[in-house]
C-alpha positions as CSV (number, residue, x, y, z in Angstrom):
1,X,-13.9,30.4,-44.6
2,X,-10.5,31.0,-43.0
3,X,-12.1,31.7,-39.6
4,X,-13.7,28.3,-39.6
5,X,-10.6,26.6,-40.5
6,X,-8.6,28.3,-37.9
7,X,-11.4,27.6,-35.3
8,X,-11.1,23.8,-36.1
9,X,-7.5,23.9,-36.0
10,X,-7.6,25.6,-32.5
11,X,-10.1,22.9,-31.4
12,X,-7.7,20.2,-32.7
13,X,-4.8,21.8,-30.9
14,X,-6.7,22.2,-27.6
15,X,-7.7,18.5,-27.9
16,X,-4.2,17.4,-28.5
17,X,-3.1,19.5,-25.5
18,X,-5.8,18.0,-23.3
19,X,-4.8,14.4,-24.4
20,X,-1.1,15.1,-24.1
21,X,0.7,12.8,-21.6
22,X,1.9,15.6,-19.5
23,X,-1.7,17.0,-19.2
24,X,-3.0,13.5,-18.4
25,X,-0.3,12.9,-15.8
26,X,-1.2,16.3,-14.2
27,X,-4.8,15.3,-13.9
28,X,-3.9,11.9,-12.6
29,X,-1.6,13.2,-10.0
30,X,-4.1,16.0,-9.0
31,X,-7.0,13.3,-8.6
32,X,-4.6,10.9,-6.7
33,X,-3.7,13.7,-4.3
34,X,-7.5,14.3,-3.7
35,X,-8.1,10.6,-3.2
36,X,-5.1,10.2,-0.9
37,X,-6.1,13.2,1.3
38,X,-9.7,11.6,1.6
39,X,-8.1,8.3,2.7
40,X,-5.8,9.9,5.1
41,X,-8.8,11.8,6.7
42,X,-10.8,8.6,6.9
43,X,-7.9,6.8,8.5
44,X,-7.5,9.4,11.1
45,X,-11.2,9.3,11.9
46,X,-11.0,5.5,12.3
47,X,-7.7,5.8,14.3
48,X,-9.3,8.3,16.7
49,X,-12.3,6.0,17.3
50,X,-10.1,3.1,17.9
51,X,-8.1,5.1,20.5
52,X,-11.3,6.3,22.2
53,X,-12.5,2.6,22.3
54,X,-9.2,1.5,23.9
55,X,-9.4,4.3,26.4
56,X,-12.9,3.2,27.3
57,X,-11.9,-0.5,27.6
58,X,-9.0,0.5,29.8
59,X,-11.2,2.3,32.2
60,X,-14.1,-0.3,32.3
61,X,-11.7,-3.2,33.2
């Protein structure tokens, strides 16, 4: 019986840890970094395409 109670207490403690503001902030910051890195890569691709287009336009006219 004690083991079941302690197991439940551990699960509750783990859930509290996962739901704690510090943990949530950590996950949000991590996700934000991933999103920002994806946006940065996409912006770089678009920028490179735009520069290539400008170069082509300059040499056509």
